[in-house]
N, C-alpha and C positions, 0 to 999 in steps of 0.2 A: 159646188158653188157654198158658198162661206153662209152660218148663217149668225144673227145680232140679235143677240139679251141684251134688253136694257136689265143691270142686276140692282142698279139704284136711280130711283128717279132724281135729279135736284131739285134744286128751288134756291130763292134769293126769297127769303123776306123778311125786312129790318134789319136786322143782327145776324138773320141765320142764311149761312154760304153752304150749301152742300152743293157740288158738281156733281151732274149726272155720270156716272159708272157703269160702261158698259163692256161686254163679255165678248166675240168673237171669235168660232169655233170654224175652223178649214183645215181641212186633212189634218193633220198631225198637232197643228199649231190652236194654240188656247192663249188668247190675248185678250189682257185688260187696259180699257184704255183710261186712263185720269181716275188713279185710285180715289185722291182728291184728298180731303176731311171731313170733318163732323163728330161730334159726342160719341157716337156708339158706331161708328162706321166701319172700326174692324170687325167688330160682334158681328155686323148685318151686315158685312161683306161676306162674311166665313158663311153665313147661313144662306144668304142667294148664291154661294158657291154650290156649298152643300143641297141643298134642294135640286142641283144639277146631277149630284155625284161627285163633284170636282173640292179640292182643296187648293191651298195656298198653293204649294208645292206642284201642283198639278199647271201650273200657269208655264207656259213656254216663254213669252213676251209679253215687256208692256209698254206701253206707248201713252207718250204725256202728248198734249194737245199744244199747248204752254207753259210757260214758267211760274206762275200766279200760286200761291202757294195752298189756294182750295180747289185747287187739279191734281198737284202734287202731293201734299203731307205724305201718303200712307203708302209710295214707292217701295221703301224700305220693307213690308210686306214683304216682299218680293227679290230678297238681295241676292239671288243665283241665276235669273236670266237676266236676258239681255233687256235694258231699255232702250227706248228709241223716241228719238224729239224730232222735228225737224229737216237736220242733218245729220246727226249725230248718233252715235250707236254706243252705249256703257255700260260694262260689265266689269265687275269685281273692278280691279283698280284701273281698267283700260278705257280707252276714250278712244273712238276712232270715228272718221267722218262716211258715209253711206252716199246712197248717189240723190238725196234729196229728191224735188220733183219727180215723183214715177217709182219710186221706190218701192218694191215689191218685199212685204212682209209675211207675206204667203201667197199661192194661188190669185187668189181673189180678194187679196186687202193689197193697198198703195197709198203710198203717201199724196196729199196735194198741200202744196204749200199757200198758207191763205191766209197771210200777214196783216196788218190794220189794227185789231184788238192789242195786239203784240206785234214785233216785228218776225219774231220767231215761231208763229203761231201757225200750226197745221192740223188737215182735217185727215181721214182716213176713208177711200172711198172703196165701197165693201160692193162685190157682187154677189148678190141672193138669190134666190129660188123667186121672190118679191120687186126686184127689181135691183137698181143701185141704191144704196145706203149711205149717205154721207155723215158721218160722225164729226161731228163740226167745231165744237168745241165752243169758244162764247164767240164766232161770227155770228150765231144769234144765243141769246142766251134760254129763250122761251119758245115754248108751242106756238106762238103767234107771229112769232119773226120780228119778236123785238129785245132791247130798243132797237128804235130806228136809227136813233142819235145815239152811238156808244159813248157814256160820257168817259170810258177807261180807255177808250181806245187810241192807238198812240198817232195813228193817223186814217180817219175817217173817210177820204178819200177812197186810199188804198184796202183801208175795209168793205167800200161796194166794190171797187173790183172783185173782191175775193166772195163774196156773197155772190156777185153775178155769175160767179166760174162752176161755185156748186149747185145754182139753180139748171145751167147747163145741163149739170149732168147727172145730177141725182131725179130719182123717184121720192124716197123718204129720206127724211134728216132730223137727223137726234143735235139737240140744241145742247150747251152745258150744262142746260139748268133747268130742263124739262123734258116734256114725254116725246116722245119722236112723232112726226109727225107726217103728212103725205106733202108731198112736193103743192102749193097751189096751182091752180091751172088759169095760166094768165097769157 
């Protein structure tokens, strides 16, 4: 079973925008999700990894939920590892397709295509001892499952379908800019 560690809890306040950055440990894989942006984020990220005995060059894969700069700005901290998104793998000067929905990044980690906020938006479904954790990016921004209506969404109806998809499989959800929360019982 994989382990999920929230390295940096994100936020959005006025002009401050920091995405949640997550680490997944599964077998030999060490996957960073949404390395994002923030004034001192490389230092904070380095210290968060060091607290787990890791350095930037210990990361084996990077995953981005979508292409907004607040989620992608520091992918360059991991120049030699494969970068995955909803449908492609980028490594060095190569760009190749992968299977998309259901693509496994490790034995306990698979991609869910969750469009709506953006067309290419994807989430990760992670099997852990605590249940299924879905790293949902901006399907929801915050732990109170908001915003209900996403003013940045390219397709609100499609976003609602992605939300329903996540709620069917998740026990825990990590939103794009907040702390992990337990799926509400409804």
